Every structure is written in C-alpha cells, then in structure tokens.
C-alpha positions in Angstrom: -83.7 -110.1 234.9 -80.4 -109.4 235.7 -80.4 -109.6 239.3 -82.5 -112.9 239.3 -79.4 -114.4 236.7 -77.2 -113.3 239.2 -79.1 -114.9 242.0 -79.5 -118.0 239.9 -76.0 -118.2 239.2 -74.7 -118.0 242.9 -77.4 -119.9 243.9 -75.7 -122.7 241.4 -72.1 -121.9 242.5 -73.0 -123.1 246.5 -74.5 -126.2 244.8 -71.4 -127.4 242.9 -69.4 -126.1 245.8 -71.7 -128.0 248.2 -71.8 -131.3 246.0 -68.0 -130.9 245.2 -67.2 -131.2 249.1 -69.6 -133.7 249.4 -67.6 -136.1 246.7 -64.3 -135.6 248.5 -65.6 -136.9 251.6 -67.7 -139.2 250.1 -64.1 -140.8 248.1 -62.2 -141.2 251.8 -65.0 -143.2 253.0 -66.4 -146.8 252.8 -69.3 -148.3 254.1 -68.8 -152.0 255.1 -71.2 -154.0 255.6 -70.4 -157.5 258.7 -72.2 -160.1 260.0 -72.9 -161.4 263.2 -69.3 -162.9 263.6 -68.0 -159.9 262.2 -66.5 -160.7 258.7 -66.9 -158.1 256.3 -69.2 -159.1 253.5 -68.5 -156.6 251.4 -67.2 -153.3 250.9 -68.6 -150.2 248.9 -67.4 -146.9 248.4 -69.6 -144.0 249.8 -69.1 -142.1 246.7 -71.2 -145.6 244.8 -74.2 -145.1 248.2 -74.4 -141.6 247.6 -74.8 -141.9 243.8 -77.4 -144.5 244.4 -79.3 -142.4 246.8 -79.5 -139.6 244.5 -80.5 -142.0 242.0 -83.5 -144.3 243.9 -85.1 -140.6 245.3 -85.1 -138.3 242.1 -86.6 -142.1 240.2 -89.5 -142.4 242.6 -90.1 -141.8 245.8 -91.4 -145.4 247.0 -87.8 -147.1 245.5 -86.1 -144.6 248.1 -88.7 -146.2 250.2 -87.9 -149.7 249.6 -83.8 -148.9 249.8 -84.4 -147.5 253.2 -86.7 -151.0 254.1 -84.0 -153.0 252.7 -81.7 -151.2 255.0 -83.9 -151.8 257.9 -84.1 -155.5 257.2 -80.3 -155.7 256.8 -79.4 -154.2 260.0 -81.5 -157.0 262.0 -78.6 -159.4 260.9 -76.0 -157.5 260.1 -74.4 -154.6 260.9 -72.7 -151.6 259.0 -69.8 -149.3 259.7 -68.6 -146.4 257.9 -65.0 -146.1 257.6 -61.8 -144.3 256.5 -59.7 -145.3 253.8 -56.4 -146.6 254.2 -53.6 -144.7 251.7 
C-alpha cells in the first residue's frame, strides 16, 4: 500500500510539473485570427485557448468535435497564427 501511495505521489508531481511548464509556455504566446486581407480579427492568450480545449474535451467528446469543426470552418476564411507576446 505504501508503494502505491509513493508511486501516485510521483505521478501527481510529474503531472503538476508538466502542467506548470505548459502554462508558462502558453502565457508567452497568443492565438491570432486574421482574415484574407491579413487584418487581425481577434487575439486570444494561449492559456485561454488551452483552458477552453481542456474543458471541451472533458465536458463531452461531442463538444470537442464541434470545436474542431468550427476551427476547420474558420480555416477556410481566416488564418491562425501563434505569436510570442512582446513585452
């Protein structure tokens, strides 16, 4: 029982570290939506995109597929860029 607890603690620690790394990475970038004329339509912090994606994935797989379908539809009229925040 003690060995299982130690293993779970190690796994949880790794998950937390990876999540922190992902949040640090995403805080430095933005998702930019541009139209055909290359004008910026809107910008979203990657942290928000990450949170929305995780919620959509865990709420229901159907919602996640709907999000993917919307992104594909937007790709037909818009372009997405991931840019690093300039501070």
